C-alpha positions, 0 to 999 in steps of 0.5 A: 831819740832824745833823751855847753859851751866851754871857752867861747871862741870869739872873733878877734881882730889885730890892733888898728895901730902898733906902738907909737913913740912920740919925740918930746920935741914934737909935743906941741904938734901932737897936742894940737893935731897929731894925737887927735889924728892917731885917735881918728885913725884908731877909731877908723880902723875899729869901725872897719873891724866892726864893719867886717864883723857885722858883714860876717854876722859876728856879734860883739859886746853886750849882745854877744853876752846875752846871746851866749847866756841864751844858748847856755840856758837853752841847752841846760833845759834841753838837750844838754841836760838830756846828754848828762842824763844819758851819761848817767844812764850809761855809767849806771849800766856799766857799773850798777846793772850786772848784765853786759850792754848787749843784753840790756835794752833801751826803750824809745817809745814805751807804753806807760799804761798798757792796760788802759789804751786811752790813758796811754794815748794821752801820755804819748801825746803829752810827751810829744807835745812837751818834746816840742817846748824847746823848739818853741822857745827857740823860735821865740828867741830868734823872733826876739833877736829880729830873726826867724825860722827862715834865718835857720833855713826852716821855710817854704821857699824851697820845698821840693829841693829840702824834701829831696835832699832830706830823703837822699840823706835819710837813705844814705845816713840811715842805711849806714846807721843800721849797719853801724847799730848791728856791728856795735851791738854784735861788738857788745858796745851797744844796748838793744835799742827797742823803738817802741813797746806800744800795744797793737792799738789803732793809734800806734802808727800815728803816734809813732810817726808823730814821735818821728816828727817831733824828734826831727823837729827838736833836734835838728832846730836845736843842734843843727840850725840854732846851735850852729847859727848862734856859734857862727855869730860868736865868731867860732871856727866852723870846724870847731862848731861842727864838732861841738854840735856833733859831740852834743848829739852823740852825748844825749844818745849815749844811753843807747851805748857807745855805738849810739854815741859814735853813730850820732856823732858822725851823723852830726858831722854830716848834718852839721856840715850840710847846714853850714854849707846850705844854711838849710835846716829843713832837709835835716828835719825831713831826713831825721823824721824819715829815718825814725819813722822807718825805724819805728814803724820797721821794728813792729814788722821786723822784730822777731821775724828777722835774725839780724835785728837785735830784740 
């Protein structure tokens, strides 16, 4: 289901000292010790501010500039570019294609060579593997900055709890998402989302499960864990970071229509706040994987057999 930042809001601190007026009659005293004392006070204040920033995890100076550039590059070659591409797709669907949105289709896992199953399988596995490259890049960049996946809450320390929360999130968010999608399509604000057009081959279900896992890893590692972690390091307000992350998530689903944006924006608010409060990305990967797996596999068995599912 995959197809930056403007002005960065830095952490700002009040000046260490206000304006200081030195009486001319005390000039000698100032030169002998008063000015140096003021400098020491200013240096102490700056050190205190730096200490507070350090304890909050806020980065400054050259390291901050490096990480800002890093974030721009990561999203310029991944989900940021996908967001722009999805916007252009929506504009094309609205202005070039003559059919209304509700009559158009967005295919998620499409067959490339239907008449050559083994080649088609190779294409599908290539798409899945290449979709994981940006997540691998993020892992590398975290390690380069003396961090790791553990930093964003992807580890084996709380597996049972993480899978439990993931399943709960999938049930709540996924159920609401289906209702929103059906409503948006009925209102003409969404394309018909076709989860798969793969033929009935022995590898269809395994490939769809792998695709669901790839989506979960790719999106949640980048948009929930990495992005929100970096924005917190930049000193951004959590609410601003949350809306930014959710808007990005919605943007690369615009190819599905306005409903796709709205539903994924809402999902981004829920997932993002969960990450901000728990520091755990793994439950979000689990939830996303479950939701996509149910969507992909369920479509195979329900399409054309139930009246409420657009086809």
